[in-house]
N, CA, C, O and the ligand as a Tripos MOL2 file, in Angstrom:
@<TRIPOS>MOLECULE
protein
  249   247    63     0     0
PROTEIN
NO_CHARGES

@<TRIPOS>ATOM
      1 N           0.8130   -1.0780   -0.0690 N.3       1 MET1
      2 CA          0.0150   -0.0450   -0.1450 C.3       1 MET1
      3 C           0.8780    1.2190   -0.0950 C.2       1 MET1
      4 O           1.8880    1.2170    0.6090 O.2       1 MET1
      5 N           0.5600    2.2140   -0.7510 N.am      2 ALA2
      6 CA          1.1770    3.4350   -0.7960 C.3       2 ALA2
      7 C           1.0170    4.1370    0.4570 C.2       2 ALA2
      8 O          -0.0030    4.1720    1.1440 O.2       2 ALA2
      9 N           2.3840    4.8220    0.7390 N.am      3 VAL3
     10 CA          2.1360    5.3930    2.1250 C.3       3 VAL3
     11 C           2.7770    6.9820    1.9250 C.2       3 VAL3
     12 O           3.6880    7.1830    1.1220 O.2       3 VAL3
     13 N           2.2590    7.9360    2.6510 N.am      4 PRO4
     14 CA          2.7310    9.2410    2.3750 C.3       4 PRO4
     15 C           4.1640    9.6120    2.7050 C.2       4 PRO4
     16 O           4.4660    9.4190    3.8820 O.2       4 PRO4
     17 N           5.0620   10.0780    1.9610 N.am      5 LYS5
     18 CA          6.2660   10.1940    2.3060 C.3       5 LYS5
     19 C           6.5100   11.3610    3.4380 C.2       5 LYS5
     20 O           7.2610   11.2100    4.4010 O.2       5 LYS5
     21 N           5.7120   12.6130    3.1500 N.am      6 ARG6
     22 CA          5.8150   13.7870    4.0800 C.3       6 ARG6
     23 C           4.4160   13.9550    4.7270 C.2       6 ARG6
     24 O           3.3770   13.4060    4.3620 O.2       6 ARG6
     25 N           4.5760   14.7620    5.6920 N.am      7 ARG7
     26 CA          3.1210   15.0010    6.4440 C.3       7 ARG7
     27 C           2.7860   16.2020    5.8240 C.2       7 ARG7
     28 O           3.5610   17.0580    5.3970 O.2       7 ARG7
     29 N           1.4540   16.1960    5.8070 N.am      8 THR8
     30 CA          0.6910   17.4560    5.0530 C.3       8 THR8
     31 C           0.7970   18.5680    5.8120 C.2       8 THR8
     32 O           0.1910   18.5020    6.8810 O.2       8 THR8
     33 N           1.4350   19.6610    5.5690 N.am      9 SER9
     34 CA          1.4990   20.9330    6.1460 C.3       9 SER9
     35 C           0.1910   21.4600    6.6790 C.2       9 SER9
     36 O          -0.8510   21.0070    6.2060 O.2       9 SER9
     37 N           0.1580   22.2670    7.5090 N.am     10 ARG10
     38 CA         -1.1500   23.0000    8.0930 C.3      10 ARG10
     39 C          -1.4970   23.8880    6.9050 C.2      10 ARG10
     40 O          -2.6960   24.0090    6.6570 O.2      10 ARG10
     41 N          -0.6890   24.4750    6.1980 N.am     11 ALA11
     42 CA         -1.0140   25.1980    5.0600 C.3      11 ALA11
     43 C          -1.8740   24.6240    3.8260 C.2      11 ALA11
     44 O          -2.8160   25.1680    3.2490 O.2      11 ALA11
     45 N          -1.2530   23.3040    3.5720 N.am     12 ARG12
     46 CA         -1.6530   22.5120    2.5660 C.3      12 ARG12
     47 C          -3.0320   22.0630    3.0880 C.2      12 ARG12
     48 O          -4.0600   22.1790    2.4220 O.2      12 ARG12
     49 N          -2.9800   21.5690    4.2610 N.am     13 GLN13
     50 CA         -4.2910   20.8780    4.7640 C.3      13 GLN13
     51 C          -5.4820   22.1040    4.6660 C.2      13 GLN13
     52 O          -6.6190   21.8500    4.2680 O.2      13 GLN13
     53 N          -5.1060   23.2970    5.0360 N.am     14 GLY14
     54 CA         -5.9840   24.1630    4.9960 C.3      14 GLY14
     55 C          -6.3350   24.8740    3.5700 C.2      14 GLY14
     56 O          -7.3880   25.4990    3.4440 O.2      14 GLY14
     57 N          -5.5240   24.7650    2.6480 N.am     15 ASN15
     58 CA         -5.8150   25.0000    1.2920 C.3      15 ASN15
     59 C          -6.8780   23.7830    0.5850 C.2      15 ASN15
     60 O          -7.7110   24.0370   -0.2860 O.2      15 ASN15
     61 N          -6.6850   22.7290    1.0490 N.am     16 ARG16
     62 CA         -7.7040   21.5940    0.6740 C.3      16 ARG16
     63 C          -8.9270   21.8430    1.2540 C.2      16 ARG16
     64 O          -9.9610   21.7820    0.5890 O.2      16 ARG16
     65 N          -8.9160   22.1030    2.3710 N.am     17 ARG17
     66 CA        -10.3180   22.3440    3.0080 C.3      17 ARG17
     67 C         -10.9610   23.8000    2.8020 C.2      17 ARG17
     68 O         -12.0410   24.1250    3.2960 O.2      17 ARG17
     69 N         -10.2250   24.5690    2.0740 N.am     18 SER18
     70 CA        -10.8920   25.8060    1.6540 C.3      18 SER18
     71 C         -12.2320   25.6020    0.9010 C.2      18 SER18
     72 O         -13.1320   26.4420    0.9070 O.2      18 SER18
     73 N         -12.2850   24.4270    0.2590 N.am     19 HIS19
     74 CA        -13.4890   24.2340   -0.6880 C.3      19 HIS19
     75 C         -14.4840   23.4340    0.2660 C.2      19 HIS19
     76 O         -15.5020   23.1120   -0.3480 O.2      19 HIS19
     77 N         -14.4740   23.1020    1.3470 N.am     20 HIS20
     78 CA        -15.3740   22.1910    2.0910 C.3      20 HIS20
     79 C         -16.6520   23.0740    2.5940 C.2      20 HIS20
     80 O         -17.6200   22.5490    3.1440 O.2      20 HIS20
     81 N         -16.5540   24.3770    2.3600 N.am     21 HIS21
     82 CA        -17.8150   25.1810    2.8340 C.3      21 HIS21
     83 C         -19.2050   24.7740    1.9280 C.2      21 HIS21
     84 O         -19.1440   24.5490    0.7190 O.2      21 HIS21
     85 N         -20.3230   24.7260    2.6300 N.am     22 ALA22
     86 CA        -21.5800   24.3170    1.9870 C.3      22 ALA22
     87 C         -22.0460   25.8380    1.2370 C.2      22 ALA22
     88 O         -21.9280   26.9540    1.7430 O.2      22 ALA22
     89 N         -22.4930   25.5640    0.1530 N.am     23 LYS23
     90 CA        -23.0860   26.4860   -0.6390 C.3      23 LYS23
     91 C         -24.5410   27.0960    0.1230 C.2      23 LYS23
     92 O         -25.0930   26.3740    0.9540 O.2      23 LYS23
     93 N         -24.9380   28.0280   -0.1030 N.am     24 PRO24
     94 CA        -26.1450   28.7290    0.3850 C.3      24 PRO24
     95 C         -27.3460   28.1300   -0.6810 C.2      24 PRO24
     96 O         -27.0610   28.3610   -1.8560 O.2      24 PRO24
     97 N         -28.5940   27.4290   -0.4860 N.am     25 PRO25
     98 CA        -29.2980   27.1170   -1.3880 C.3      25 PRO25
     99 C         -29.8980   28.4700   -2.3170 C.2      25 PRO25
    100 O         -30.1710   29.5930   -1.8930 O.2      25 PRO25
    101 N         -29.9750   28.0730   -3.3850 N.am     26 GLN26
    102 CA        -30.2400   29.1580   -4.5250 C.3      26 GLN26
    103 C         -31.8820   29.1310   -4.4680 C.2      26 GLN26
    104 O         -32.5690   28.1260   -4.6520 O.2      26 GLN26
    105 N         -32.3340   30.3750   -4.1900 N.am     27 VAL27
    106 CA        -33.5430   30.6940   -4.1220 C.3      27 VAL27
    107 C         -34.1910   31.5430   -4.9830 C.2      27 VAL27
    108 O         -33.5430   32.5680   -5.1980 O.2      27 VAL27
    109 N         -35.4780   31.4590   -5.6750 N.am     28 GLN28
    110 CA        -35.9560   32.2940   -6.5010 C.3      28 GLN28
    111 C         -37.4190   32.5960   -5.9810 C.2      28 GLN28
    112 O         -37.7630   32.1310   -4.8950 O.2      28 GLN28
    113 N         -38.3040   33.3800   -6.7470 N.am     29 TYR29
    114 CA        -39.4230   33.5220   -6.2440 C.3      29 TYR29
    115 C         -40.5610   33.2280   -7.1290 C.2      29 TYR29
    116 O         -40.4360   33.5640   -8.3070 O.2      29 TYR29
    117 N         -41.8000   32.5750   -6.7040 N.am     30 CYS30
    118 CA        -42.7170   32.1650   -7.5020 C.3      30 CYS30
    119 C         -43.3590   33.3670   -8.1880 C.2      30 CYS30
    120 O         -43.9070   34.2120   -7.4800 O.2      30 CYS30
    121 N         -43.3290   33.5290   -9.7080 N.am     31 PRO31
    122 CA        -44.1640   34.1990  -10.2830 C.3      31 PRO31
    123 C         -45.6610   34.4640  -10.0840 C.2      31 PRO31
    124 O         -46.2620   35.5030  -10.3570 O.2      31 PRO31
    125 N         -46.1170   33.4130   -9.5940 N.am     32 GLN32
    126 CA        -47.5840   33.3010   -9.2520 C.3      32 GLN32
    127 C         -48.1370   33.8380   -7.8990 C.2      32 GLN32
    128 O         -49.1270   34.5580   -7.7700 O.2      32 GLN32
    129 N         -47.2420   33.3140   -6.8090 N.am     33 CYS33
    130 CA        -47.7360   33.9710   -5.4370 C.3      33 CYS33
    131 C         -46.4760   34.6010   -4.6840 C.2      33 CYS33
    132 O         -46.5480   34.9080   -3.4950 O.2      33 CYS33
    133 N         -45.2810   34.7800   -5.4650 N.am     34 ASN34
    134 CA        -44.2330   35.2870   -4.9100 C.3      34 ASN34
    135 C         -43.6220   34.7300   -3.6330 C.2      34 ASN34
    136 O         -43.0140   35.4340   -2.8260 O.2      34 ASN34
    137 N         -43.8090   33.4930   -3.5060 N.am     35 GLU35
    138 CA        -43.2810   32.7290   -2.2900 C.3      35 GLU35
    139 C         -41.8850   32.3230   -2.7630 C.2      35 GLU35
    140 O         -41.6870   32.0700   -3.9510 O.2      35 GLU35
    141 N         -40.9230   32.2570   -1.8520 N.am     36 PRO36
    142 CA        -39.5620   31.6400   -2.2810 C.3      36 PRO36
    143 C         -39.5740   30.0440   -2.5550 C.2      36 PRO36
    144 O         -40.0050   29.2120   -1.7570 O.2      36 PRO36
    145 N         -38.9910   29.7520   -3.9010 N.am     37 VAL37
    146 CA        -39.0040   28.4550   -4.2970 C.3      37 VAL37
    147 C         -37.6670   28.1730   -4.5700 C.2      37 VAL37
    148 O         -36.8530   29.0940   -4.6380 O.2      37 VAL37
    149 N         -37.3060   26.8770   -4.7540 N.am     38 LEU38
    150 CA        -36.1190   26.2120   -5.3980 C.3      38 LEU38
    151 C         -36.2840   26.0960   -6.8960 C.2      38 LEU38
    152 O         -37.3120   25.6460   -7.4000 O.2      38 LEU38
    153 N         -35.2580   26.5090   -7.5830 N.am     39 PRO39
    154 CA        -35.1900   26.3750   -8.9290 C.3      39 PRO39
    155 C         -35.7110   24.8560   -9.5420 C.2      39 PRO39
    156 O         -35.5510   23.7910   -8.9450 O.2      39 PRO39
    157 N         -36.3330   25.0080  -10.7970 N.am     40 HIS40
    158 CA        -36.5570   23.7150  -11.3120 C.3      40 HIS40
    159 C         -37.5480   22.9860  -10.4600 C.2      40 HIS40
    160 O         -37.4510   21.7680  -10.6080 O.2      40 HIS40
    161 N         -38.5570   23.3950   -9.5360 N.am     41 ARG41
    162 CA        -39.3530   22.5380   -8.6790 C.3      41 ARG41
    163 C         -40.7910   23.3700   -8.8250 C.2      41 ARG41
    164 O         -40.9170   24.5720   -9.0590 O.2      41 ARG41
    165 N         -41.7220   22.4890   -8.6420 N.am     42 VAL42
    166 CA        -43.0730   22.9860   -8.3160 C.3      42 VAL42
    167 C         -43.0930   23.9230   -7.0580 C.2      42 VAL42
    168 O         -42.4390   23.6550   -6.0510 O.2      42 VAL42
    169 N         -43.8610   25.0080   -7.1720 N.am     43 CYS43
    170 CA        -44.0130   25.8320   -5.9770 C.3      43 CYS43
    171 C         -44.5800   25.0690   -4.8700 C.2      43 CYS43
    172 O         -45.6250   24.4610   -5.1000 O.2      43 CYS43
    173 N         -44.0700   25.0020   -3.7270 N.am     44 PRO44
    174 CA        -44.7780   24.3460   -2.6100 C.3      44 PRO44
    175 C         -46.0510   25.0130   -2.2300 C.2      44 PRO44
    176 O         -46.9600   24.2830   -1.8370 O.2      44 PRO44
    177 N         -46.2340   26.2160   -2.2880 N.am     45 SER45
    178 CA        -47.5220   26.7260   -1.7890 C.3      45 SER45
    179 C         -48.5980   26.9380   -2.7160 C.2      45 SER45
    180 O         -49.7590   26.7800   -2.3390 O.2      45 SER45
    181 N         -48.3120   27.2930   -3.9390 N.am     46 CYS46
    182 CA        -49.3870   27.0900   -5.0340 C.3      46 CYS46
    183 C         -49.5890   26.0190   -5.9000 C.2      46 CYS46
    184 O         -50.6260   25.8550   -6.5430 O.2      46 CYS46
    185 N         -48.4030   25.1230   -5.9350 N.am     47 GLY47
    186 CA        -48.3540   24.0270   -6.9910 C.3      47 GLY47
    187 C         -48.2090   24.4200   -8.4980 C.2      47 GLY47
    188 O         -48.3690   23.6340   -9.4320 O.2      47 GLY47
    189 N         -47.9390   25.5180   -8.5880 N.am     48 TYR48
    190 CA        -47.6400   26.1350  -10.1920 C.3      48 TYR48
    191 C         -46.2460   25.7670  -10.5190 C.2      48 TYR48
    192 O         -45.4460   25.6110   -9.5970 O.2      48 TYR48
    193 N         -45.8990   25.6190  -11.7040 N.am     49 TYR49
    194 CA        -44.6220   25.4830  -12.4900 C.3      49 TYR49
    195 C         -44.8110   25.7320  -14.0630 C.2      49 TYR49
    196 O         -45.7250   25.1780  -14.6730 O.2      49 TYR49
    197 N         -44.0270   26.4720  -14.6000 N.am     50 GLN50
    198 CA        -43.9570   26.7040  -16.0340 C.3      50 GLN50
    199 C         -45.3950   27.2500  -16.2340 C.2      50 GLN50
    200 O         -46.0490   26.8480  -17.1960 O.2      50 GLN50
    201 N         -45.8600   28.0600  -15.4500 N.am     51 GLY51
    202 CA        -47.0040   29.0520  -15.6560 C.3      51 GLY51
    203 C         -48.4600   28.3740  -15.7120 C.2      51 GLY51
    204 O         -49.4190   28.9840  -16.1840 O.2      51 GLY51
    205 N         -48.5640   27.0140  -15.1760 N.am     52 ARG52
    206 CA        -49.6780   26.2350  -14.9920 C.3      52 ARG52
    207 C         -49.6600   25.4010  -13.7340 C.2      52 ARG52
    208 O         -48.6000   24.9400  -13.3100 O.2      52 ARG52
    209 N         -50.9780   25.1710  -13.0430 N.am     53 GLU53
    210 CA        -50.8650   24.1700  -11.9550 C.3      53 GLU53
    211 C         -50.5060   22.8740  -12.1890 C.2      53 GLU53
    212 O         -51.2440   22.1350  -12.8400 O.2      53 GLU53
    213 N         -49.3710   22.4750  -11.6990 N.am     54 ALA54
    214 CA        -48.8460   21.3290  -12.1420 C.3      54 ALA54
    215 C         -49.2550   20.2740  -11.1170 C.2      54 ALA54
    216 O         -49.6050   19.1570  -11.4970 O.2      54 ALA54
    217 N         -49.2140   20.6450   -9.6710 N.am     55 VAL55
    218 CA        -49.6860   19.6210   -8.8360 C.3      55 VAL55
    219 C         -50.6400   20.3330   -8.0270 C.2      55 VAL55
    220 O         -50.3350   21.4080   -7.5090 O.2      55 VAL55
    221 N         -52.1020   19.6550   -7.8400 N.am     56 PRO56
    222 CA        -53.0470   20.1480   -6.8160 C.3      56 PRO56
    223 C         -52.3360   20.3970   -5.4810 C.2      56 PRO56
    224 O         -51.4340   19.7030   -5.0120 O.2      56 PRO56
    225 N         -52.8830   21.4930   -4.9420 N.am     57 VAL57
    226 CA        -52.3130   22.0510   -3.4990 C.3      57 VAL57
    227 C         -53.3990   21.3080   -2.5680 C.2      57 VAL57
    228 O         -54.6070   21.2150   -2.7890 O.2      57 VAL57
    229 N         -52.6160   20.7610   -1.3840 N.am     58 LYS58
    230 CA        -53.3030   20.0810   -0.3650 C.3      58 LYS58
    231 C         -54.0550   21.2270    0.4760 C.2      58 LYS58
    232 O         -53.5420   22.3440    0.4110 O.2      58 LYS58
    233 N         -55.0930   21.0930    1.1760 N.am     59 VAL59
    234 CA        -55.8750   21.8570    1.8570 C.3      59 VAL59
    235 C         -55.1500   22.1660    3.1670 C.2      59 VAL59
    236 O         -54.7480   21.1410    3.7180 O.2      59 VAL59
    237 N         -54.9080   23.1620    3.7360 N.am     60 GLU60
    238 CA        -54.1100   23.4440    5.0330 C.3      60 GLU60
    239 C         -54.8940   22.8650    6.1940 C.2      60 GLU60
    240 O         -56.1220   22.8380    6.2740 O.2      60 GLU60
    241 N         -53.8650   22.3200    7.2490 N.am     61 GLY61
    242 CA        -54.6090   22.0950    8.3990 C.3      61 GLY61
    243 C         -54.9060   20.5860    8.3820 C.2      61 GLY61
    244 O         -55.8040   20.1750    9.1170 O.2      61 GLY61
    245 N         -54.2220   19.7230    7.5990 N.am     62 LYS62
    246 CA        -54.5660   18.1850    7.4690 C.3      62 LYS62
    247 C         -53.8020   17.4470    8.6160 C.2      62 LYS62
    248 O         -53.9010   16.2270    8.7390 O.2      62 LYS62
    249 ZN        -46.4250   29.8910   -6.0430 Zn       63 ZN63
@<TRIPOS>BOND
     1     1     2 1
     2     2     3 1
     3     3     4 2
     4     3     5 am
     5     5     6 1
     6     6     7 1
     7     7     8 2
     8     7     9 am
     9     9    10 1
    10    10    11 1
    11    11    12 2
    12    11    13 am
    13    13    14 1
    14    14    15 1
    15    15    16 2
    16    15    17 am
    17    17    18 1
    18    18    19 1
    19    19    20 2
    20    19    21 am
    21    21    22 1
    22    22    23 1
    23    23    24 2
    24    23    25 am
    25    25    26 1
    26    26    27 1
    27    27    28 2
    28    27    29 am
    29    29    30 1
    30    30    31 1
    31    31    32 2
    32    31    33 am
    33    33    34 1
    34    34    35 1
    35    35    36 2
    36    35    37 am
    37    37    38 1
    38    38    39 1
    39    39    40 2
    40    39    41 am
    41    41    42 1
    42    42    43 1
    43    43    44 2
    44    43    45 am
    45    45    46 1
    46    46    47 1
    47    47    48 2
    48    47    49 am
    49    49    50 1
    50    50    51 1
    51    51    52 2
    52    51    53 am
    53    53    54 1
    54    54    55 1
    55    55    56 2
    56    55    57 am
    57    57    58 1
    58    58    59 1
    59    59    60 2
    60    59    61 am
    61    61    62 1
    62    62    63 1
    63    63    64 2
    64    63    65 am
    65    65    66 1
    66    66    67 1
    67    67    68 2
    68    67    69 am
    69    69    70 1
    70    70    71 1
    71    71    72 2
    72    71    73 am
    73    73    74 1
    74    74    75 1
    75    75    76 2
    76    75    77 am
    77    77    78 1
    78    78    79 1
    79    79    80 2
    80    79    81 am
    81    81    82 1
    82    82    83 1
    83    83    84 2
    84    83    85 am
    85    85    86 1
    86    86    87 1
    87    87    88 2
    88    87    89 am
    89    89    90 1
    90    90    91 1
    91    91    92 2
    92    91    93 am
    93    93    94 1
    94    94    95 1
    95    95    96 2
    96    95    97 am
    97    97    98 1
    98    98    99 1
    99    99   100 2
   100    99   101 am
   101   101   102 1
   102   102   103 1
   103   103   104 2
   104   103   105 am
   105   105   106 1
   106   106   107 1
   107   107   108 2
   108   107   109 am
   109   109   110 1
   110   110   111 1
   111   111   112 2
   112   111   113 am
   113   113   114 1
   114   114   115 1
   115   115   116 2
   116   115   117 am
   117   117   118 1
   118   118   119 1
   119   119   120 2
   120   119   121 am
   121   121   122 1
   122   122   123 1
   123   123   124 2
   124   123   125 am
   125   125   126 1
   126   126   127 1
   127   127   128 2
   128   127   129 am
   129   129   130 1
   130   130   131 1
   131   131   132 2
   132   131   133 am
   133   133   134 1
   134   134   135 1
   135   135   136 2
   136   135   137 am
   137   137   138 1
   138   138   139 1
   139   139   140 2
   140   139   141 am
   141   141   142 1
   142   142   143 1
   143   143   144 2
   144   143   145 am
   145   145   146 1
   146   146   147 1
   147   147   148 2
   148   147   149 am
   149   149   150 1
   150   150   151 1
   151   151   152 2
   152   151   153 am
   153   153   154 1
   154   154   155 1
   155   155   156 2
   156   155   157 am
   157   157   158 1
   158   158   159 1
   159   159   160 2
   160   159   161 am
   161   161   162 1
   162   162   163 1
   163   163   164 2
   164   163   165 am
   165   165   166 1
   166   166   167 1
   167   167   168 2
   168   167   169 am
   169   169   170 1
   170   170   171 1
   171   171   172 2
   172   171   173 am
   173   173   174 1
   174   174   175 1
   175   175   176 2
   176   175   177 am
   177   177   178 1
   178   178   179 1
   179   179   180 2
   180   179   181 am
   181   181   182 1
   182   182   183 1
   183   183   184 2
   184   183   185 am
   185   185   186 1
   186   186   187 1
   187   187   188 2
   188   187   189 am
   189   189   190 1
   190   190   191 1
   191   191   192 2
   192   191   193 am
   193   193   194 1
   194   194   195 1
   195   195   196 2
   196   195   197 am
   197   197   198 1
   198   198   199 1
   199   199   200 2
   200   199   201 am
   201   201   202 1
   202   202   203 1
   203   203   204 2
   204   203   205 am
   205   205   206 1
   206   206   207 1
   207   207   208 2
   208   207   209 am
   209   209   210 1
   210   210   211 1
   211   211   212 2
   212   211   213 am
   213   213   214 1
   214   214   215 1
   215   215   216 2
   216   215   217 am
   217   217   218 1
   218   218   219 1
   219   219   220 2
   220   219   221 am
   221   221   222 1
   222   222   223 1
   223   223   224 2
   224   223   225 am
   225   225   226 1
   226   226   227 1
   227   227   228 2
   228   227   229 am
   229   229   230 1
   230   230   231 1
   231   231   232 2
   232   231   233 am
   233   233   234 1
   234   234   235 1
   235   235   236 2
   236   235   237 am
   237   237   238 1
   238   238   239 1
   239   239   240 2
   240   239   241 am
   241   241   242 1
   242   242   243 1
   243   243   244 2
   244   243   245 am
   245   245   246 1
   246   246   247 1
   247   247   248 2
@<TRIPOS>SUBSTRUCTURE
     1 MET1         2 RESIDUE 1 A MET
     2 ALA2         6 RESIDUE 1 A ALA
     3 VAL3        10 RESIDUE 1 A VAL
     4 PRO4        14 RESIDUE 1 A PRO
     5 LYS5        18 RESIDUE 1 A LYS
     6 ARG6        22 RESIDUE 1 A ARG
     7 ARG7        26 RESIDUE 1 A ARG
     8 THR8        30 RESIDUE 1 A THR
     9 SER9        34 RESIDUE 1 A SER
    10 ARG10       38 RESIDUE 1 A ARG
    11 ALA11       42 RESIDUE 1 A ALA
    12 ARG12       46 RESIDUE 1 A ARG
    13 GLN13       50 RESIDUE 1 A GLN
    14 GLY14       54 RESIDUE 1 A GLY
    15 ASN15       58 RESIDUE 1 A ASN
    16 ARG16       62 RESIDUE 1 A ARG
    17 ARG17       66 RESIDUE 1 A ARG
    18 SER18       70 RESIDUE 1 A SER
    19 HIS19       74 RESIDUE 1 A HIS
    20 HIS20       78 RESIDUE 1 A HIS
    21 HIS21       82 RESIDUE 1 A HIS
    22 ALA22       86 RESIDUE 1 A ALA
    23 LYS23       90 RESIDUE 1 A LYS
    24 PRO24       94 RESIDUE 1 A PRO
    25 PRO25       98 RESIDUE 1 A PRO
    26 GLN26      102 RESIDUE 1 A GLN
    27 VAL27      106 RESIDUE 1 A VAL
    28 GLN28      110 RESIDUE 1 A GLN
    29 TYR29      114 RESIDUE 1 A TYR
    30 CYS30      118 RESIDUE 1 A CYS
    31 PRO31      122 RESIDUE 1 A PRO
    32 GLN32      126 RESIDUE 1 A GLN
    33 CYS33      130 RESIDUE 1 A CYS
    34 ASN34      134 RESIDUE 1 A ASN
    35 GLU35      138 RESIDUE 1 A GLU
    36 PRO36      142 RESIDUE 1 A PRO
    37 VAL37      146 RESIDUE 1 A VAL
    38 LEU38      150 RESIDUE 1 A LEU
    39 PRO39      154 RESIDUE 1 A PRO
    40 HIS40      158 RESIDUE 1 A HIS
    41 ARG41      162 RESIDUE 1 A ARG
    42 VAL42      166 RESIDUE 1 A VAL
    43 CYS43      170 RESIDUE 1 A CYS
    44 PRO44      174 RESIDUE 1 A PRO
    45 SER45      178 RESIDUE 1 A SER
    46 CYS46      182 RESIDUE 1 A CYS
    47 GLY47      186 RESIDUE 1 A GLY
    48 TYR48      190 RESIDUE 1 A TYR
    49 TYR49      194 RESIDUE 1 A TYR
    50 GLN50      198 RESIDUE 1 A GLN
    51 GLY51      202 RESIDUE 1 A GLY
    52 ARG52      206 RESIDUE 1 A ARG
    53 GLU53      210 RESIDUE 1 A GLU
    54 ALA54      214 RESIDUE 1 A ALA
    55 VAL55      218 RESIDUE 1 A VAL
    56 PRO56      222 RESIDUE 1 A PRO
    57 VAL57      226 RESIDUE 1 A VAL
    58 LYS58      230 RESIDUE 1 A LYS
    59 VAL59      234 RESIDUE 1 A VAL
    60 GLU60      238 RESIDUE 1 A GLU
    61 GLY61      242 RESIDUE 1 A GLY
    62 LYS62      246 RESIDUE 1 A LYS
    63 ZN63       249 GROUP 0 **** ****
């Protein structure tokens, strides 16, 4: 099995981990009801996608 010849320096370890942060979620706003929605997904509050009701909305309080 291959074994590292040199110990990874703290600087190199930090450089490697500099990409480990999580990206904030991409948020857009529904043109139908102006609620925040994730892109390429049906709006969770009004069920619209691509300008039509793609999914019927459930009644609140179930
Ligand atoms: Zn909507």
